[in-house]
N, C-alpha and C positions, 0 to 999 in steps of 0.2 A: 846430140840432144834424145834426149830420154825420149823412145818412145811414146806416144798421147795417153794408151794404155798404161804404162809404167811409173805416168804420175801421179801425184800422189790424193787422194781425194780430198776438196775443201769441204771442211766441216761446218753442217747448216747451222745458220743461228736458231739459238733455242726461241720459242714459242709460249705465250704466257696457259693457252690451251696447251700443249705438250705438257707443261709441269704440272696443269690441275689433275691430267689422267695420270701421273705417275703415283704407283701404290709400291709401299715398302715390300721386299722380299724378305721372306722370313729368315733366309739362310745367308741373303749376302748383301753387303752394300750397291746400294744402285746409284753408280756415278756418268752424269750426263756433262759434255762438252761443249760450251756455248761459242759459237763460231763470230757471233758479231766483237767478243772482246778477247784476244789472244791472252791464253792461261786461267777464264774463268772457268770453276767447275761447280757445276752442283751435284749433292751427295743426299741421297736418303737412306737411313741405317735399318737398320731391322726391326729396332725400337718406334720408328718413325718421326726420328728428328731430320727435318729439312735443315740445309744447310750451306752456305756458300762459301769456296777458297779460292784461291788464287795461287798457282804456280809459276814461280817468275824467278828467274835469274838474278843473285843479291849477293854479291861477294864474290864471284868466282864461283856457285853454285846455285842449285835447283833448291830453291826452299817453297814450304808452302805456309802460305800467309791466310788464316782466316778470314771473311770478310763478315760473315752474320750470320744468323739464324733466321728461319721464317722472314726472309722478306721477297716481296715483290721482283719480278723480274727487271723493272727497270728501277727498282729502289738498289738493287744488287750490281750492274752494270756503275750505276754512279759513281757508288760507295767503291768499286773495283779500280774507277780512272783517275779519285782520291788517292786511295791506297799507291797504285804505281807512281804518283808525282812525289806521295813522299818517300816510296825508297830509292826514286831516280836524284833526290836532294841528301842520301844516305840515312834516314830515319830508319832503325829497324824497329816495326810495330811490334814485333813479337815482344821484343825487350821492353817498350814504351805499357805495353798489357801486365809484365810482369811485375813492372816498376807500378802499376795503379793498384794491379793486388796484393802488393807489399803495402804501399800506402796507406789502403781499405783495414787493411788486418792491425796496422798500428793504431790507425784511428778509434777501434774498438779499445783500447788503451789509452785513449785521449791522445797518442802522438800523431803530429800530421794534421790535426782538426784544423778549424778556423780560431776555436780557442785559443788553442796550442801557439796558432800565429801570433794571436793577438799578444798573447804572454810573452810571448820570443821576442817581439818589436819590442815591448817596453823593457823588459829586463837585459835583453843585451843588444837588439838593436837602437836606430836612432833615438826611440823613445824613452833609452835608459836614464837620458838627463833632463829630461822634461818633467818641471815641478805639478803639471798638472794631468802626470797618465795616468795617476788612480783616478780620477774623475773620466778622464778620456777614456780607459779600460773599461768604467762600470758606464758610461754612456753608453758605449757601442755593444756591451753585454745587455742593456736593458732592453735596445730597438732590434738587434738581430738575435736575440736569445736562440727562436729557431733553428740557425745555420752553427752554434757554437761548435755542434757536435758533427757535423761533416767535414769528411776529409777532403782537404783543400784543392784538390783536384777535380770536385766534383761542387765546386761553387763557381755561381753562373752568374755574371751580371745582372740579368734580367730578374731573377729572382732576389737579389738583394737590392735593387730598385723598388722592387713591388712590396717587399718587406718595410720600406721607408716609407713609400709613396700611401702606404693603408695604415699607418702606426698611428694611433689617437693623438699622443704626444707629438703635437709637428715640431715643434721647436725642438726640442731633444732629440728629434730625429733628424734635425737640420744638422745639428748638430755631431749627432753620430754619424752621419757621411763626411764632415769635414773631419772629424778624425778619422775613420777607418780608408778614405781613401790614398792617403799617404802609404799605410801598412799596404795596401794592393799592388800600389807603383812598386814598393819594395820589395814585396814577395814576386813579382814578377820580374824583376829583374834577377832573382835567383832561380827561377824556373819553379818555386810552390806552387802557383797556382796558375793555370790554363785559360787564356781568351786574354780579351782586353776587359780594363775596367775602369771606368769613370763616372760614379755612382753621381749624378743630379741630388739637389738639397730639394725637400719636398715645398711647395708652396705653403706659405704661413703669413698670416696677419704679421708687420709687424708689431713689437712689443709697444705699448703707449708711452711714452715718456713724462710719467705722468710726476708733476709738482703738486707741493702741498699751496694752498692760497692763506693767504691770512687768517681768513674765516675756519678756515677747516684745524688749521695749526691752532686756534681758539681754543676748539674743541678738543682736540687729542692731546696738547700739551700736560692739562690737571692729570689727565690719568698714567703717564710715563713714569710711573713709580713703582715699578718692582723691578726685578734684574736685567728683562729686554727692555722695559722702560726708562731705566737708568742709561742704558746704553745705547739706544733710541735716541735718548737726549744728547748722548755723550758727540754723535755721529752726525747732529744736526751743530752744536758748538764747534767741531773741530772739520768736518766737509769729509769724515775718513770713510774709509772704505766699510761695508762689516767685517768682513775676512779680519781687518787689521782692528777694529775696536773690539769682537770677540776675543782675539788673541792677544790682545793689552795687556801689559803683567807691571805689577808695582814697582818692578826693576828698571819699570822703562819711562817712571817719571822723576824729573827733576825737581825739587819744591822750590827750592834758591832760584833756579833760571824761571820756574815754571812753564818749563816744556815737557813735551812727550813726544819721546824717541821711538817710532817705528822703523824695527831692524830693516834694512834690504831684502830680508827672504821673507817680509811677510808685505813686500809692496809689490805692485801688478806692474808688469813690463810691455808695454803694448809696442815696442820699437822694431826695426827690422833687425834680423838675428844681428846680420855686420856691426848695427851699431850697439846693440849690448856687449859685443865682444869687446869691441872701440874701446866703448866707454861702461863699465859696470856699474849697476844700481846703487849705491849709495844710501844710508842709511836716512829718515826722513825728520827733520825737528821741528815739530807743531808747536808752536806758542800755544799755550794755553790762557783763555780768558776768563776774569773772576769769578765769572760763574761756574766755569768748566772744573775751577780750582777746587770752590765751594761743594760742589755733585762730589769730584774725589774723596775728600775731607770727611764729609757727609759717610759715604760708604768705609773709609777707610775705619772712621771711629765705630762703623756698627749700626750707624743713627737711620739707614734706610724706613722709610714707611713701608710698613705693612701690605700688601698686594693686595689692590682693592679686585682685581680678575683673580687669580687663583694661586693656589701655592701657598706654602710656607716662606721662611726668611733662607735664601740659599747659606749653607753651610761655607765655613771658611776653605779657599782652595787651597790644596797643599802646593797647586804649582804655581802659586803666586798672580794666578790672574783676578783683572779688577774684576769682570762681571763674568757671573759663574750662575749655573743651574740649579736647583734646590739640591742635588745631590754633589755639588762644589766643581763639577764640570763644568768645560768649556759650553757655552750660550749654543741652543742648534733651534730647532723647530719654531721657528720665526714665523711659518703659516700657519699653526694652531692660537700663537700668541695674537697673532694680526686677527683672526677672526674674531678671537675675544675683542679686541679695541674696535674695531670694526662695529661688532652689535650695539658696544656701550657709548661708543660717538655719534655714530649714523654716518661718518667719514668714509663712503665704500670708495672701490677700487684700486687703490695706492698699495705697496708693496714696501720691504723695507729698502728698497732700494731707492727708492722717493726720497727719504729720507736727505742723504746726499746730492742727490739733483733742488733739494727745496731750499737747503743750506747754499749751496754754490749760486741758486736764483735769487735769495736774499742780499746777495753779498756785489751780484750784479745792480741789482736796484738797488740798490746803497752807491753807486758811482764805482763799485771797484771796477779797472781794468781787466779785459779779458788775461792778462801774462800773469796777474795778481790771483785772478780767478783760478788758471791754470796753476799756478803753484800752493794754493791752497787744497787742489785737486790731487795732488802729487802726481801731477803729469811730469815727464821726464825731457820731453822736449818741448820746454815752454817757447813760447811763440813760433813756434813751427819746428819742421828738421833743421833749415839752412840757420834759423837764427840762434837756436839750441848750440851749433857746432862752433859758435864764436861767444855765446855768453853763457855762461854757468851760474849768471847771481842767482841766489834764492829769495830775494826779496823779503829778507826776514822782516823787516819795520813795516812794509806794506801787509805782511802777512800775518804779523800782530795785531796791526790797527783794523785789518780788517773782520778778524776773530771776533775781534772785544765787539766791534760795533752790531755784527751778526747776532751775538750773545747780547747785548743791549736790547735791540730789536723784538728779537725773541721774548726777553723779559718783560717786554712792555705789550709786546701780544697775549701774553698770558694775564698779566695782573690787570688790564686796562679792559680786556673785553671777559664780560661774564662768560661760561660755558652756558650754551644751549643748544641741545642735539638737535643736528640738522638732519631734515626730515628725510 
């Protein structure tokens, strides 16, 4: 045993008061060892830079790792313990830092950013096959625009959550969160992001499921005479979605059979992914009522009335679209058209989606059972998931009958009740 006087002296712990008194040496680096945390060292350069480092054995070698600059004593010790735990688990902090610098450098060129991640997911990842990928990408970019140029390693769940919570368009923010969460989970599995992400949808009032009553229909129907109006009539007469009606072409109309065939890729599929793969969508055949055929013939003959609300007659569409804008392209900007028709009719608080709900409600009021209304609306799980697995009937005769009865009722409403602007 060594004599007591030959034993190495224990290094005393550093104190905050001691560190405050340290001044830079113009010629040398001042370095102090902290006796409280083995390996922790405090350095002051001639230029006055104050930093902490950790000297420790890693992979069989004595190495120095940076702990941080301008840290207080307590914070430096805490960070050092975290660093030691990482090294013990095989992490190389220097390599991590180098990788972060490289990713930040790539971010300057748009590589490795959140925007790049979103593009990657929809172009080469699981989002590649989604038909709504463009809408999802645009929704994410709209709500999280301030984060798009950030390196993915710098993304923080709390910051993304605040952006969603504080966004003025609450419905858009909720949708963007739903779109972004799968991307972040996908990125996490590939070490493209740091930390855990599980964003919550911001609270927002549920959208009103508006249905137009017969008094409101009596006020609105006389004004459905321009391109948007004719499309709105067609939606009421068929129960179709706006997207399907907007994309309807003359080639989809069978004049002999009096039907409109909606291609499968124009139909919405809300079934579970497994069901979609087991039973792919089929085109939907919509029986056309007498009134729907008359509307189409009038449009085909170019005898549509001059719009009362705005704009000239639409040009002939080169794409074969039935309903077109004044430039011959697919209809859009429904919100602008709605503002105009709400102004002249005095019927407030409805959207183009209310037309489809109104058609379905009229069918129900006329006695159509739920499964026939489900067919009319193009639902693929007619009668529920279990029943749909066995029963593949399209109830074509019942479908045809109820659409004719809905059309007759709309005609009665328009002809029997004079227009009176609702106050």
